[in-house]
Structure formats: structure tokens, C-alpha cells
C-alpha positions in Angstrom: -25.1 -236.6 5.3 -27.8 -233.4 5.8 -26.4 -232.3 8.3 -22.9 -231.6 7.2 -23.9 -229.7 4.6 -26.2 -227.4 6.7 -23.4 -227.5 8.6 -20.7 -226.8 5.6 -22.5 -223.9 4.5 -23.6 -222.0 8.1 -19.8 -221.5 8.2 -19.2 -220.9 4.7 -21.4 -217.7 6.0 -20.2 -217.1 8.7 -16.8 -217.0 6.9 -18.7 -214.4 4.1 -19.7 -212.4 7.0 -16.7 -211.7 8.6 -15.2 -210.5 5.3 -18.0 -208.2 4.8 -17.5 -206.9 8.2 -13.8 -206.6 7.4 -15.0 -204.9 4.2 -16.8 -202.4 5.7 -14.3 -201.8 8.9 -11.5 -200.8 6.5 -13.3 -198.6 4.0 -15.1 -196.2 7.2 -11.4 -196.5 8.5 -9.8 -195.1 5.5 -12.1 -192.4 5.6 -11.4 -191.5 8.8 -7.4 -191.8 9.0 -7.7 -187.7 7.7 -9.6 -186.2 9.5 -7.5 -185.1 12.4 -5.6 -183.0 9.5 -8.8 -180.8 9.1 -8.3 -179.3 12.9 -4.5 -177.8 11.8 -4.0 -178.8 14.9 -0.6 -181.4 13.1 0.4 -177.7 11.7 0.2 -176.0 14.6 2.4 -178.7 17.1 5.0 -179.3 13.6 5.1 -175.1 13.5 5.6 -174.9 17.4 8.2 -178.1 16.9 10.6 -175.7 14.3 10.3 -172.8 16.5 12.1 -174.2 19.4 14.8 -176.3 17.7 15.9 -173.4 15.7 15.6 -171.1 19.9 17.8 -173.5 20.9 20.2 -174.2 17.8 20.7 -170.8 18.7 21.3 -170.9 21.9 23.4 -173.7 21.3 25.7 -172.1 20.0 28.0 -170.0 21.3 30.1 -166.7 19.7 34.0 -166.1 19.0 34.5 -164.4 21.9 32.2 -166.6 24.3 34.4 -169.8 23.3 37.8 -167.3 23.8 35.9 -167.2 27.1 36.5 -163.0 26.4 
């Protein structure tokens, strides 16, 4: 009977250790989630994307003379 109780206690230690490890990983990842925003790479990529979209929009719009075939 004592052996069963010892196994149950060790199981709870394992479960508790897993819970603590998961909490530690979550806290670590929360601190790291905005690190990529500090470098400015996202803002630069966004500016380049909008610039390319604007270029594409202006190059695709035809003038009235072009539509008439002149």
C-alpha cells in the first residue's frame, strides 16, 4: 500500500513540474513576442509593400487616350 502512495506522490511532482515548466515558457515567450518590432524591419517592409502597391496601381491605370487606342 505504501508503494502505491509513493507512486502517486511522484506522479504529482511530475505533473507539478510540467505545469511550472509550461508557465515559465509562456512568461519567456511573452517577453520575446515583440522583439522583432523593435528593429524597425516590420515598418520598413510595410512601407516597401505599400510603395510597390502604389507603383502597380499607377502603372495599371490607363489614360483615356490609351483606352481609345491613340
